[in-house]
N, CA, C and O atoms as a printed pandas DataFrame, in Angstrom:
     atom_number atom_name residue_name chain_id  residue_number  x_coord  y_coord  z_coord
0              1         N          MET        A               1   99.148  100.735   88.312
1              2        CA          MET        A               1   98.854  100.085   89.566
2              3         C          MET        A               1   98.929  101.085   90.728
3              4         O          MET        A               1   98.061  101.095   91.601
4              5         N          ILE        A               2   99.958  101.912   90.733
5              6        CA          ILE        A               2  100.105  102.918   91.778
6              7         C          ILE        A               2   98.940  103.893   91.736
7              8         O          ILE        A               2   98.380  104.248   92.773
8              9         N          LEU        A               3   98.581  104.319   90.545
9             10        CA          LEU        A               3   97.465  105.246   90.396
10            11         C          LEU        A               3   96.166  104.611   90.899
11            12         O          LEU        A               3   95.362  105.279   91.549
12            13         N          THR        A               4   95.959  103.335   90.603
13            14        CA          THR        A               4   94.768  102.632   91.071
14            15         C          THR        A               4   94.729  102.567   92.583
15            16         O          THR        A               4   93.689  102.817   93.192
16            17         N          MET        A               5   95.864  102.231   93.198
17            18        CA          MET        A               5   95.923  102.168   94.656
18            19         C          MET        A               5   95.634  103.530   95.266
19            20         O          MET        A               5   94.905  103.633   96.252
20            21         N          PHE        A               6   96.201  104.564   94.684
21            22        CA          PHE        A               6   96.000  105.907   95.197
22            23         C          PHE        A               6   94.534  106.314   95.084
23            24         O          PHE        A               6   93.974  106.885   96.020
24            25         N          CYS        A               7   93.912  106.023   93.945
25            26        CA          CYS        A               7   92.501  106.369   93.747
26            27         C          CYS        A               7   91.605  105.592   94.701
27            28         O          CYS        A               7   90.663  106.156   95.256
28            29         N          LEU        A               8   91.882  104.313   94.899
29            30        CA          LEU        A               8   91.096  103.516   95.838
30            31         C          LEU        A               8   91.204  104.075   97.245
31            32         O          LEU        A               8   90.220  104.113   97.984
32            33         N          ALA        A               9   92.388  104.504   97.609
33            34        CA          ALA        A               9   92.594  105.035   98.953
34            35         C          ALA        A               9   91.808  106.324   99.159
35            36         O          ALA        A               9   91.325  106.589  100.259
36            37         N          LEU        A              10   91.683  107.110   98.123
37            38        CA          LEU        A              10   91.011  108.389   98.265
38            39         C          LEU        A              10   89.511  108.329   98.001
39            40         O          LEU        A              10   88.800  109.284   98.314
40            41         N          THR        A              11   89.014  107.238   97.436
41            42        CA          THR        A              11   87.591  107.165   97.153
42            43         C          THR        A              11   86.764  106.932   98.411
43            44         O          THR        A              11   85.617  107.373   98.486
44            45         N          THR        A              12   87.315  106.264   99.372
45            46        CA          THR        A              12   86.546  105.992  100.584
46            47         C          THR        A              12   86.437  107.253  101.408
47            48         O          THR        A              12   85.372  107.870  101.438
48            49         N          GLU        A              13   87.436  107.634  102.039
49            50        CA          GLU        A              13   87.616  108.877  102.766
50            51         C          GLU        A              13   89.057  108.853  103.168
51            52         O          GLU        A              13   89.642  107.782  103.334
52            53         N          VAL        A              14   89.626  109.986  103.324
53            54        CA          VAL        A              14   91.040  110.011  103.689
54            55         C          VAL        A              14   91.202  109.392  105.067
55            56         O          VAL        A              14   90.471  109.718  106.002
56            57         N          ALA        A              15   92.157  108.508  105.174
57            58        CA          ALA        A              15   92.412  107.839  106.456
58            59         C          ALA        A              15   93.882  107.959  106.783
59            60         O          ALA        A              15   94.680  108.401  105.956
60            61         N          SER        A              16   94.230  107.575  107.962
61            62        CA          SER        A              16   95.614  107.669  108.406
62            63         C          SER        A              16   96.515  106.800  107.538
63            64         O          SER        A              16   96.350  105.581  107.484
64            65         N          ALA        A              17   97.447  107.419  106.876
65            66        CA          ALA        A              17   98.406  106.687  106.056
66            67         C          ALA        A              17   99.565  106.308  106.954
67            68         O          ALA        A              17  100.634  106.916  106.899
68            69         N          ASP        A              18   99.354  105.341  107.748
69            70        CA          ASP        A              18  100.315  105.001  108.771
70            71         C          ASP        A              18  100.414  103.499  108.856
71            72         O          ASP        A              18   99.524  102.778  108.404
72            73         N          VAL        A              19  101.486  103.037  109.430
73            74        CA          VAL        A              19  101.653  101.616  109.646
74            75         C          VAL        A              19  100.512  101.107  110.506
75            76         O          VAL        A              19   99.958  100.038  110.248
76            77         N          ILE        A              20  100.172  101.851  111.496
77            78        CA          ILE        A              20   99.098  101.465  112.392
78            79         C          ILE        A              20   98.054  102.565  112.344
79            80         O          ILE        A              20   97.033  102.425  111.671
80            81         N          PHE        A              21   98.291  103.613  113.023
81            82        CA          PHE        A              21   97.534  104.854  113.070
82            83         C          PHE        A              21   98.587  105.896  113.402
83            84         O          PHE        A              21   99.745  105.525  113.592
84            85         N          PRO        A              22   98.267  107.133  113.480
85            86        CA          PRO        A              22   99.294  108.099  113.825
86            87         C          PRO        A              22   99.988  107.713  115.136
87            88         O          PRO        A              22   99.379  107.153  116.048
88            89         N          LEU        A              23  101.273  108.031  115.191
89            90        CA          LEU        A              23  102.029  107.705  116.392
90            91         C          LEU        A              23  101.475  108.482  117.578
91            92         O          LEU        A              23  101.586  109.706  117.643
92            93         N          THR        A              24  100.891  107.768  118.492
93            94        CA          THR        A              24  100.357  108.364  119.707
94            95         C          THR        A              24  100.813  107.497  120.864
95            96         O          THR        A              24  101.465  106.473  120.660
96            97         N          PHE        A              25  100.477  107.897  122.061
97            98        CA          PHE        A              25  100.847  107.094  123.218
98            99         C          PHE        A              25  100.196  105.715  123.169
99           100         O          PHE        A              25  100.745  104.748  123.697
100          101         N          VAL        A              26   99.036  105.627  122.541
101          102        CA          VAL        A              26   98.339  104.342  122.458
102          103         C          VAL        A              26   99.020  103.413  121.459
103          104         O          VAL        A              26   99.167  102.221  121.730
104          105         N          THR        A              27   99.436  103.937  120.313
105          106        CA          THR        A              27   99.969  103.084  119.253
106          107         C          THR        A              27  101.490  103.013  119.210
107          108         O          THR        A              27  102.039  102.159  118.514
108          109         N          LEU        A              28  102.159  103.854  119.909
109          110        CA          LEU        A              28  103.623  103.858  119.886
110          111         C          LEU        A              28  104.236  102.500  120.220
111          112         O          LEU        A              28  105.232  102.130  119.599
112          113         N          PRO        A              29  103.694  101.745  121.162
113          114        CA          PRO        A              29  104.293  100.433  121.446
114          115         C          PRO        A              29  104.266   99.460  120.268
115          116         O          PRO        A              29  105.079   98.536  120.231
116          117         N          PHE        A              30  103.356   99.638  119.303
117          118        CA          PHE        A              30  103.290   98.759  118.138
118          119         C          PHE        A              30  104.415   99.024  117.140
119          120         O          PHE        A              30  104.803   98.126  116.392
120          121         N          PHE        A              31  104.929  100.223  117.125
121          122        CA          PHE        A              31  105.877  100.630  116.090
122          123         C          PHE        A              31  107.078   99.684  115.960
123          124         O          PHE        A              31  107.378   99.267  114.841
124          125         N          PRO        A              32  107.774   99.324  117.035
125          126        CA          PRO        A              32  108.928   98.421  116.876
126          127         C          PRO        A              32  108.547   97.053  116.307
127          128         O          PRO        A              32  109.286   96.491  115.499
128          129         N          PHE        A              33  107.398   96.518  116.724
129          130        CA          PHE        A              33  106.968   95.218  116.217
130          131         C          PHE        A              33  106.654   95.277  114.726
131          132         O          PHE        A              33  107.006   94.371  113.971
132          133         N          ILE        A              34  106.001   96.333  114.317
133          134        CA          ILE        A              34  105.666   96.501  112.905
134          135         C          ILE        A              34  106.931   96.627  112.074
135          136         O          ILE        A              34  107.042   96.007  111.017
136          137         N          VAL        A              35  107.880   97.417  112.537
137          138        CA          VAL        A              35  109.142   97.591  111.806
138          139         C          VAL        A              35  109.878   96.261  111.699
139          140         O          VAL        A              35  110.408   95.941  110.634
140          141         N          VAL        A              36  109.924   95.484  112.765
141          142        CA          VAL        A              36  110.606   94.188  112.737
142          143         C          VAL        A              36  109.918   93.251  111.747
143          144         O          VAL        A              36  110.589   92.580  110.962
144          145         N          ILE        A              37  108.597   93.201  111.777
145          146        CA          ILE        A              37  107.855   92.346  110.842
146          147         C          ILE        A              37  108.171   92.752  109.404
147          148         O          ILE        A              37  108.442   91.899  108.559
148          149         N          GLU        A              38  108.136   94.048  109.132
149          150        CA          GLU        A              38  108.377   94.510  107.768
150          151         C          GLU        A              38  109.819   94.275  107.335
151          152         O          GLU        A              38  110.062   93.970  106.167
152          153         N          ILE        A              39  110.767   94.407  108.230
153          154        CA          ILE        A              39  112.169   94.119  107.899
154          155         C          ILE        A              39  112.321   92.642  107.544
155          156         O          ILE        A              39  112.986   92.303  106.565
156          157         N          LEU        A              40  111.708   91.766  108.335
157          158        CA          LEU        A              40  111.809   90.330  108.062
158          159         C          LEU        A              40  111.193   89.954  106.720
159          160         O          LEU        A              40  111.767   89.168  105.966
160          161         N          VAL        A              41  110.031   90.511  106.427
161          162        CA          VAL        A              41  109.378   90.227  105.140
162          163         C          VAL        A              41  110.219   90.789  103.994
163          164         O          VAL        A              41  110.420   90.119  102.981
164          165         N          PHE        A              42  110.703   92.005  104.154
165          166        CA          PHE        A              42  111.530   92.659  103.136
166          167         C          PHE        A              42  112.777   91.826  102.864
167          168         O          PHE        A              42  113.091   91.545  101.707
168          169         N          ALA        A              43  113.493   91.426  103.917
169          170        CA          ALA        A              43  114.722   90.644  103.760
170          171         C          ALA        A              43  114.448   89.287  103.139
171          172         O          ALA        A              43  115.230   88.808  102.317
172          173         N          THR        A              44  113.339   88.663  103.527
173          174        CA          THR        A              44  112.973   87.362  102.967
174          175         C          THR        A              44  112.651   87.487  101.483
175          176         O          THR        A              44  113.065   86.647  100.684
176          177         N          TYR        A              45  111.923   88.521  101.116
177          178        CA          TYR        A              45  111.578   88.748   99.709
178          179         C          TYR        A              45  112.849   88.960   98.885
179          180         O          TYR        A              45  112.987   88.399   97.798
180          181         N          VAL        A              46  113.755   89.752   99.392
181          182        CA          VAL        A              46  115.015   90.006   98.674
182          183         C          VAL        A              46  115.805   88.714   98.538
183          184         O          VAL        A              46  116.363   88.437   97.476
184          185         N          GLU        A              47  115.857   87.926   99.596
185          186        CA          GLU        A              47  116.642   86.691   99.598
186          187         C          GLU        A              47  116.096   85.634   98.648
187          188         O          GLU        A              47  116.863   84.977   97.943
188          189         N          PHE        A              48  114.765   85.463   98.624
189          190        CA          PHE        A              48  114.194   84.353   97.871
190          191         C          PHE        A              48  113.550   84.736   96.546
191          192         O          PHE        A              48  113.408   83.879   95.674
192          193         N          VAL        A              49  113.160   85.979   96.367
193          194        CA          VAL        A              49  112.538   86.392   95.109
194          195         C          VAL        A              49  113.524   87.183   94.248
195          196         O          VAL        A              49  113.647   86.938   93.048
196          197         N          LEU        A              50  114.207   88.112   94.857
197          198        CA          LEU        A              50  115.191   88.926   94.128
198          199         C          LEU        A              50  116.591   88.361   94.341
199          200         O          LEU        A              50  117.481   89.059   94.826
200          201         N          VAL        A              51  116.779   87.116   93.983
201          202        CA          VAL        A              51  118.024   86.412   94.310
202          203         C          VAL        A              51  119.264   87.057   93.700
203          204         O          VAL        A              51  120.354   86.937   94.258
204          205         N          LYS        A              52  119.119   87.728   92.583
205          206        CA          LYS        A              52  120.277   88.345   91.929
206          207         C          LYS        A              52  120.569   89.751   92.448
207          208         O          LYS        A              52  121.553   90.373   92.048
208          209         N          VAL        A              53  119.730   90.238   93.322
209          210        CA          VAL        A              53  119.884   91.588   93.859
210          211         C          VAL        A              53  120.510   91.488   95.243
211          212         O          VAL        A              53  120.068   90.707   96.085
212          213         N          GLU        A              54  121.541   92.288   95.466
213          214        CA          GLU        A              54  122.173   92.301   96.783
214          215         C          GLU        A              54  121.861   93.617   97.480
215          216         O          GLU        A              54  122.228   94.694   97.011
216          217         N          ILE        A              55  121.180   93.502   98.600
217          218        CA          ILE        A              55  120.857   94.667   99.424
218          219         C          ILE        A              55  121.305   94.329  100.831
219          220         O          ILE        A              55  120.917   93.299  101.381
220          221         N          SER        A              56  122.101   95.171  101.400
221          222        CA          SER        A              56  122.602   94.896  102.746
222          223         C          SER        A              56  121.477   94.989  103.766
223          224         O          SER        A              56  120.502   95.717  103.577
224          225         N          PHE        A              57  121.634   94.235  104.851
225          226        CA          PHE        A              57  120.635   94.284  105.914
226          227         C          PHE        A              57  120.556   95.686  106.490
227          228         O          PHE        A              57  119.477   96.134  106.878
228          229         N          ARG        A              58  121.673   96.380  106.550
229          230        CA          ARG        A              58  121.709   97.762  107.049
230          231         C          ARG        A              58  120.803   98.656  106.208
231          232         O          ARG        A              58  120.023   99.440  106.750
232          233         N          ASN        A              59  120.908   98.540  104.876
233          234        CA          ASN        A              59  120.064   99.349  103.989
234          235         C          ASN        A              59  118.589   98.986  104.130
235          236         O          ASN        A              59  117.722   99.859  104.087
236          237         N          ILE        A              60  118.308   97.696  104.296
237          238        CA          ILE        A              60  116.925   97.270  104.500
238          239         C          ILE        A              60  116.383   97.875  105.790
239          240         O          ILE        A              60  115.280   98.421  105.812
240          241         N          PHE        A              61  117.159   97.777  106.856
241          242        CA          PHE        A              61  116.738   98.307  108.149
242          243         C          PHE        A              61  116.455   99.805  108.062
243          244         O          PHE        A              61  115.405  100.271  108.504
244          245         N          ILE        A              62  117.387  100.549  107.494
245          246        CA          ILE        A              62  117.229  102.006  107.393
246          247         C          ILE        A              62  116.028  102.355  106.521
247          248         O          ILE        A              62  115.224  103.211  106.888
248          249         N          ALA        A              63  115.901  101.699  105.371
249          250        CA          ALA        A              63  114.792  101.991  104.451
250          251         C          ALA        A              63  113.441  101.721  105.099
251          252         O          ALA        A              63  112.536  102.550  105.011
252          253         N          VAL        A              64  113.297  100.582  105.742
253          254        CA          VAL        A              64  112.021  100.230  106.370
254          255         C          VAL        A              64  111.720  101.164  107.534
255          256         O          VAL        A              64  110.583  101.612  107.687
256          257         N          PHE        A              65  112.708  101.460  108.347
257          258        CA          PHE        A              65  112.491  102.341  109.489
258          259         C          PHE        A              65  112.070  103.735  109.030
259          260         O          PHE        A              65  111.082  104.281  109.522
260          261         N          VAL        A              66  112.811  104.306  108.095
261          262        CA          VAL        A              66  112.495  105.655  107.610
262          263         C          VAL        A              66  111.136  105.670  106.910
263          264         O          VAL        A              66  110.353  106.599  107.107
264          265         N          ALA        A              67  110.853  104.663  106.106
265          266        CA          ALA        A              67  109.567  104.603  105.402
266          267         C          ALA        A              67  108.407  104.566  106.392
267          268         O          ALA        A              67  107.382  105.213  106.171
268          269         N          ASN        A              68  108.558  103.828  107.463
269          270        CA          ASN        A              68  107.491  103.760  108.469
270          271         C          ASN        A              68  107.369  105.056  109.252
271          272         O          ASN        A              68  106.262  105.441  109.629
272          273         N          VAL        A              69  108.459  105.724  109.500
273          274        CA          VAL        A              69  108.388  107.034  110.167
274          275         C          VAL        A              69  107.676  108.033  109.262
275          276         O          VAL        A              69  106.842  108.812  109.724
276          277         N          VAL        A              70  108.006  108.007  107.975
277          278        CA          VAL        A              70  107.369  108.933  107.034
278          279         C          VAL        A              70  105.877  108.646  106.922
279          280         O          VAL        A              70  105.070  109.574  106.965
280          281         N          SER        A              71  105.496  107.379  106.780
281          282        CA          SER        A              71  104.066  107.078  106.669
282          283         C          SER        A              71  103.345  107.413  107.976
283          284         O          SER        A              71  102.175  107.797  107.957
284          285         N          SER        A              72  104.029  107.271  109.098
285          286        CA          SER        A              72  103.443  107.669  110.378
286          287         C          SER        A              72  103.250  109.179  110.445
287          288         O          SER        A              72  102.225  109.661  110.928
288          289         N          ALA        A              73  104.242  109.920  109.958
289          290        CA          ALA        A              73  104.142  111.382  109.957
290          291         C          ALA        A              73  102.980  111.839  109.079
291          292         O          ALA        A              73  102.243  112.751  109.454
292          293         N          VAL        A              74  102.814  111.221  107.931
293          294        CA          VAL        A              74  101.689  111.560  107.064
294          295         C          VAL        A              74  100.376  111.215  107.776
295          296         O          VAL        A              74   99.399  111.958  107.689
296          297         N          GLY        A              75  100.367  110.081  108.479
297          298        CA          GLY        A              75   99.175  109.672  109.207
298          299         C          GLY        A              75   98.769  110.642  110.302
299          300         O          GLY        A              75   97.603  110.680  110.697
300          301         N          LEU        A              76   99.714  111.422  110.792
301          302        CA          LEU        A              76   99.401  112.404  111.829
302          303         C          LEU        A              76   98.489  113.517  111.334
303          304         O          LEU        A              76   97.727  114.087  112.115
304          305         N          VAL        A              77   98.557  113.832  110.048
305          306        CA          VAL        A              77   97.792  114.960  109.524
306          307         C          VAL        A              77   96.515  114.545  108.795
307          308         O          VAL        A              77   95.701  115.398  108.442
308          309         N          LEU        A              78   96.335  113.258  108.569
309          310        CA          LEU        A              78   95.149  112.799  107.854
310          311         C          LEU        A              78   94.126  112.235  108.839
311          312         O          LEU        A              78   94.485  111.455  109.720
312          313         N          PRO        A              79   92.869  112.617  108.700
313          314        CA          PRO        A              79   91.843  112.098  109.627
314          315         C          PRO        A              79   91.509  110.645  109.320
315          316         O          PRO        A              79   91.668  110.186  108.189
316          317         N          SER        A              80   91.051  109.937  110.324
317          318        CA          SER        A              80   90.633  108.562  110.094
318          319         C          SER        A              80   89.121  108.517  109.895
319          320         O          SER        A              80   88.417  109.469  110.232
320          321         N          HIS        A              81   88.642  107.447  109.366
321          322        CA          HIS        A              81   87.221  107.246  109.086
322          323         C          HIS        A              81   86.575  106.590  110.297
323          324         O          HIS        A              81   87.258  105.955  111.100
324          325         N          SER        A              82   85.296  106.737  110.427
325          326        CA          SER        A              82   84.607  106.135  111.572
326          327         C          SER        A              82   84.542  104.608  111.462
327          328         O          SER        A              82   84.392  103.920  112.472
328          329         N          SER        A              83   84.654  104.087  110.259
329          330        CA          SER        A              83   84.641  102.637  110.049
330          331         C          SER        A              83   86.059  102.074  110.180
331          332         O          SER        A              83   86.988  102.554  109.531
332          333         N          PHE        A              84   86.211  101.066  111.013
333          334        CA          PHE        A              84   87.501  100.417  111.210
334          335         C          PHE        A              84   88.017   99.822  109.908
335          336         O          PHE        A              84   89.200   99.948  109.596
336          337         N          VAL        A              85   87.134   99.170  109.142
337          338        CA          VAL        A              85   87.531   98.519  107.895
338          339         C          VAL        A              85   88.032   99.549  106.880
339          340         O          VAL        A              85   89.068   99.345  106.247
340          341         N          VAL        A              86   87.308  100.637  106.728
341          342        CA          VAL        A              86   87.705  101.692  105.788
342          343         C          VAL        A              86   89.033  102.309  106.218
343          344         O          VAL        A              86   89.908  102.560  105.389
344          345         N          THR        A              87   89.173  102.548  107.500
345          346        CA          THR        A              87   90.421  103.120  108.004
346          347         C          THR        A              87   91.586  102.187  107.730
347          348         O          THR        A              87   92.630  102.627  107.248
348          349         N          MET        A              88   91.426  100.919  108.025
349          350        CA          MET        A              88   92.522   99.965  107.828
350          351         C          MET        A              88   92.866   99.799  106.349
351          352         O          MET        A              88   94.041   99.750  105.986
352          353         N          LEU        A              89   91.845   99.711  105.498
353          354        CA          LEU        A              89   92.101   99.560  104.062
354          355         C          LEU        A              89   92.794  100.794  103.504
355          356         O          LEU        A              89   93.772  100.676  102.765
356          357         N          SER        A              90   92.301  101.961  103.847
357          358        CA          SER        A              90   92.918  103.202  103.368
358          359         C          SER        A              90   94.337  103.356  103.899
359          360         O          SER        A              90   95.248  103.744  103.167
360          361         N          ALA        A              91   94.511  103.049  105.170
361          362        CA          ALA        A              91   95.846  103.150  105.763
362          363         C          ALA        A              91   96.802  102.167  105.103
363          364         O          ALA        A              91   97.955  102.506  104.838
364          365         N          PHE        A              92   96.335  100.962  104.838
365          366        CA          PHE        A              92   97.169   99.957  104.164
366          367         C          PHE        A              92   97.593  100.433  102.781
367          368         O          PHE        A              92   98.773  100.377  102.436
368          369         N          LEU        A              93   96.633  100.901  101.993
369          370        CA          LEU        A              93   96.938  101.342  100.630
370          371         C          LEU        A              93   97.880  102.548  100.618
371          372         O          LEU        A              93   98.842  102.584   99.851
372          373         N          LEU        A              94   97.598  103.529  101.471
373          374        CA          LEU        A              94   98.460  104.710  101.509
374          375         C          LEU        A              94   99.845  104.383  102.079
375          376         O          LEU        A              94  100.848  104.920  101.609
376          377         N          SER        A              95   99.906  103.522  103.067
377          378        CA          SER        A              95  101.203  103.115  103.608
378          379         C          SER        A              95  102.030  102.408  102.543
379          380         O          SER        A              95  103.227  102.659  102.403
380          381         N          THR        A              96  101.384  101.528  101.799
381          382        CA          THR        A              96  102.079  100.801  100.735
382          383         C          THR        A              96  102.657  101.770   99.713
383          384         O          THR        A              96  103.818  101.648   99.322
384          385         N          LEU        A              97  101.863  102.712   99.291
385          386        CA          LEU        A              97  102.311  103.685   98.300
386          387         C          LEU        A              97  103.416  104.584   98.852
387          388         O          LEU        A              97  104.460  104.744   98.220
388          389         N          ILE        A              98  103.194  105.160  100.003
389          390        CA          ILE        A              98  104.170  106.083  100.597
390          391         C          ILE        A              98  105.489  105.377  100.873
391          392         O          ILE        A              98  106.556  105.891  100.540
392          393         N          GLU        A              99  105.415  104.209  101.478
393          394        CA          GLU        A              99  106.641  103.497  101.825
394          395         C          GLU        A              99  107.407  103.045  100.594
395          396         O          GLU        A              99  108.638  103.058  100.599
396          397         N          SER        A             100  106.707  102.645   99.540
397          398        CA          SER        A             100  107.416  102.260   98.312
398          399         C          SER        A             100  108.146  103.457   97.709
399          400         O          SER        A             100  109.237  103.305   97.160
400          401         N          LEU        A             101  107.558  104.636   97.808
401          402        CA          LEU        A             101  108.231  105.842   97.310
402          403         C          LEU        A             101  109.457  106.183   98.149
403          404         O          LEU        A             101  110.478  106.611   97.610
404          405         N          VAL        A             102  109.366  105.998   99.451
405          406        CA          VAL        A             102  110.518  106.251  100.319
406          407         C          VAL        A             102  111.634  105.256  100.022
407          408         O          VAL        A             102  112.810  105.621  100.055
408          409         N          TYR        A             103  111.285  104.008   99.732
409          410        CA          TYR        A             103  112.297  102.994   99.438
410          411         C          TYR        A             103  113.187  103.386   98.262
411          412         O          TYR        A             103  114.355  103.001   98.207
412          413         N          THR        A             104  112.634  104.152   97.323
413          414        CA          THR        A             104  113.430  104.524   96.151
414          415         C          THR        A             104  114.651  105.363   96.522
415          416         O          THR        A             104  115.627  105.390   95.772
416          417         N          ALA        A             105  114.617  106.039   97.651
417          418        CA          ALA        A             105  115.761  106.841   98.092
418          419         C          ALA        A             105  116.884  105.970   98.647
419          420         O          ALA        A             105  118.033  106.408   98.712
420          421         N          PHE        A             106  116.561  104.747   99.045
421          422        CA          PHE        A             106  117.546  103.898   99.707
422          423         C          PHE        A             106  117.967  102.676   98.909
423          424         O          PHE        A             106  119.073  102.165   99.084
424          425         N          ILE        A             107  117.090  102.209   98.035
425          426        CA          ILE        A             107  117.334  100.954   97.340
426          427         C          ILE        A             107  117.157  101.182   95.847
427          428         O          ILE        A             107  116.122  101.672   95.395
428          429         N          LYS        A             108  118.165  100.824   95.104
429          430        CA          LYS        A             108  118.158  101.074   93.664
430          431         C          LYS        A             108  117.771   99.816   92.886
431          432         O          LYS        A             108  118.612   99.152   92.279
432          433         N          ILE        A             109  116.485   99.513   92.924
433          434        CA          ILE        A             109  115.927   98.465   92.073
434          435         C          ILE        A             109  114.669   99.027   91.432
435          436         O          ILE        A             109  114.263  100.151   91.730
436          437         N          LYS        A             110  114.053   98.247   90.554
437          438        CA          LYS        A             110  112.873   98.728   89.847
438          439         C          LYS        A             110  111.773   99.145   90.817
439          440         O          LYS        A             110  111.569   98.528   91.863
440          441         N          ARG        A             111  111.079  100.198   90.443
441          442        CA          ARG        A             111  110.002  100.710   91.311
442          443         C          ARG        A             111  108.885   99.705   91.509
443          444         O          ARG        A             111  108.269   99.665   92.575
444          445         N          LEU        A             112  108.617   98.898   90.508
445          446        CA          LEU        A             112  107.588   97.874   90.648
446          447         C          LEU        A             112  107.983   96.876   91.736
447          448         O          LEU        A             112  107.141   96.445   92.524
448          449         N          GLU        A             113  109.252   96.514   91.778
449          450        CA          GLU        A             113  109.725   95.599   92.828
450          451         C          GLU        A             113  109.624   96.253   94.200
451          452         O          GLU        A             113  109.283   95.592   95.180
452          453         N          LEU        A             114  109.918   97.544   94.275
453          454        CA          LEU        A             114  109.794   98.252   95.548
454          455         C          LEU        A             114  108.338   98.327   95.988
455          456         O          LEU        A             114  108.042   98.236   97.180
456          457         N          LEU        A             115  107.435   98.492   95.037
457          458        CA          LEU        A             115  106.011   98.499   95.355
458          459         C          LEU        A             115  105.581   97.120   95.863
459          460         O          LEU        A             115  104.807   97.023   96.816
460          461         N          LYS        A             116  106.076   96.061   95.233
461          462        CA          LYS        A             116  105.771   94.706   95.696
462          463         C          LYS        A             116  106.322   94.481   97.099
463          464         O          LYS        A             116  105.644   93.922   97.961
464          465         N          LEU        A             117  107.553   94.920   97.317
465          466        CA          LEU        A             117  108.150   94.790   98.652
466          467         C          LEU        A             117  107.308   95.509   99.693
467          468         O          LEU        A             117  107.042   94.974  100.769
468          469         N          SER        A             118  106.898   96.707   99.370
469          470        CA          SER        A             118  106.077   97.487  100.282
470          471         C          SER        A             118  104.727   96.811  100.507
471          472         O          SER        A             118  104.239   96.754  101.635
472          473         N          PHE        A             119  104.131   96.305   99.448
473          474        CA          PHE        A             119  102.838   95.636   99.558
474          475         C          PHE        A             119  102.925   94.434  100.491
475          476         O          PHE        A             119  102.111   94.301  101.406
476          477         N          PHE        A             120  103.906   93.556  100.269
477          478        CA          PHE        A             120  103.996   92.336  101.074
478          479         C          PHE        A             120  104.400   92.624  102.518
479          480         O          PHE        A             120  103.908   91.975  103.441
480          481         N          SER        A             121  105.289   93.589  102.717
481          482        CA          SER        A             121  105.683   93.903  104.096
482          483         C          SER        A             121  104.512   94.543  104.851
483          484         O          SER        A             121  104.297   94.241  106.025
484          485         N          ASN        A             122  103.766   95.411  104.194
485          486        CA          ASN        A             122  102.589   96.003  104.837
486          487         C          ASN        A             122  101.481   94.973  105.027
487          488         O          ASN        A             122  100.766   95.010  106.028
488          489         N          LEU        A             123  101.336   94.062  104.081
489          490        CA          LEU        A             123  100.341   93.003  104.216
490          491         C          LEU        A             123  100.618   92.183  105.484
491          492         O          LEU        A             123   99.699   91.865  106.239
492          493         N          ALA        A             124  101.866   91.852  105.702
493          494        CA          ALA        A             124  102.232   91.074  106.894
494          495         C          ALA        A             124  101.995   91.876  108.169
495          496         O          ALA        A             124  101.434   91.358  109.134
496          497         N          SER        A             125  102.417   93.130  108.175
497          498        CA          SER        A             125  102.270   93.923  109.398
498          499         C          SER        A             125  100.799   94.227  109.696
499          500         O          SER        A             125  100.386   94.200  110.855
500          501         N          TYR        A             126  100.015   94.512  108.668
501          502        CA          TYR        A             126   98.594   94.770  108.891
502          503         C          TYR        A             126   97.855   93.495  109.292
503          504         O          TYR        A             126   96.917   93.554  110.086
504          505         N          ALA        A             127   98.257   92.353  108.761
505          506        CA          ALA        A             127   97.624   91.089  109.153
506          507         C          ALA        A             127   97.826   90.841  110.642
507          508         O          ALA        A             127   96.893   90.448  111.342
508          509         N          VAL        A             128   99.038   91.067  111.122
509          510        CA          VAL        A             128   99.315   90.900  112.551
510          511         C          VAL        A             128   98.515   91.909  113.360
511          512         O          VAL        A             128   97.931   91.567  114.388
512          513         N          LEU        A             129   98.490   93.137  112.899
513          514        CA          LEU        A             129   97.765   94.187  113.605
514          515         C          LEU        A             129   96.266   93.891  113.672
515          516         O          LEU        A             129   95.658   94.018  114.734
516          517         N          ILE        A             130   95.676   93.504  112.563
517          518        CA          ILE        A             130   94.246   93.205  112.536
518          519         C          ILE        A             130   93.940   91.997  113.411
519          520         O          ILE        A             130   92.936   91.979  114.122
520          521         N          PHE        A             131   94.798   90.997  113.359
521          522        CA          PHE        A             131   94.632   89.830  114.226
522          523         C          PHE        A             131   94.626   90.255  115.693
523          524         O          PHE        A             131   93.805   89.781  116.478
524          525         N          TYR        A             132   95.530   91.136  116.054
525          526        CA          TYR        A             132   95.598   91.641  117.419
526          527         C          TYR        A             132   94.301   92.371  117.794
527          528         O          TYR        A             132   93.727   92.128  118.856
528          529         N          PHE        A             133   93.848   93.269  116.907
529          530        CA          PHE        A             133   92.625   94.018  117.198
530          531         C          PHE        A             133   91.405   93.101  117.296
531          532         O          PHE        A             133   90.543   93.316  118.149
532          533         N          VAL        A             134   91.319   92.095  116.446
533          534        CA          VAL        A             134   90.209   91.145  116.509
534          535         C          VAL        A             134   90.253   90.388  117.832
535          536         O          VAL        A             134   89.217   90.205  118.470
536          537         N          LEU        A             135   91.432   89.947  118.250
537          538        CA          LEU        A             135   91.550   89.282  119.545
538          539         C          LEU        A             135   91.131   90.191  120.695
539          540         O          LEU        A             135   90.441   89.761  121.619
540          541         N          MET        A             136   91.553   91.441  120.631
541          542        CA          MET        A             136   91.175   92.385  121.697
542          543         C          MET        A             136   89.671   92.634  121.709
543          544         O          MET        A             136   89.066   92.759  122.774
544          545         N          PHE        A             137   89.072   92.706  120.528
545          546        CA          PHE        A             137   87.629   92.898  120.441
546          547         C          PHE        A             137   86.894   91.684  121.003
547          548         O          PHE        A             137   85.939   91.829  121.765
548          549         N          MET        A             138   87.339   90.494  120.627
549          550        CA          MET        A             138   86.703   89.269  121.101
550          551         C          MET        A             138   86.877   89.115  122.606
551          552         O          MET        A             138   85.986   88.598  123.281
552          553         N          TRP        A             139   87.993   89.548  123.131
553          554        CA          TRP        A             139   88.273   89.446  124.553
554          555         C          TRP        A             139   87.292   90.298  125.354
555          556         O          TRP        A             139   86.859   89.917  126.441
556          557         N          ARG        A             140   86.950   91.466  124.790
557          558        CA          ARG        A             140   86.054   92.396  125.479
558          559         C          ARG        A             140   84.591   91.989  125.378
559          560         O          ARG        A             140   83.791   92.314  126.255
560          561         N          VAL        A             141   84.245   91.284  124.318
561          562        CA          VAL        A             141   82.833   90.925  124.093
562          563         C          VAL        A             141   82.405   89.774  124.939
563          564         O          VAL        A             141   81.251   89.351  124.869
């Protein structure tokens, strides 16, 4: 599954592997909201799906924050695609992969579960982000 996600991300064109896009003055204000969304999804998943697993909120906070900083740092060096859809899909896939790998340093559960956690937390944050961008686009049109 990880290999498939990685191949899909690279087949389009390399895009920013970031929560949003590389941390810039334009996107920096989104970072706290994205981290909060991902922490909430992560904590909810642990509470209701991984009921037998105990992970402190402190560890969740640190893992999500560091994972998003790392994916943002990677996004700084990767170019984005001219297509918004391709950029968002590639960024989502690479963020999911990168962040799940970072989680392994902080949380000792199966890697598949960490990949699922990363997938769902990124799905939530990207859904909010795309909704915001669609609203901004519609507002301008």
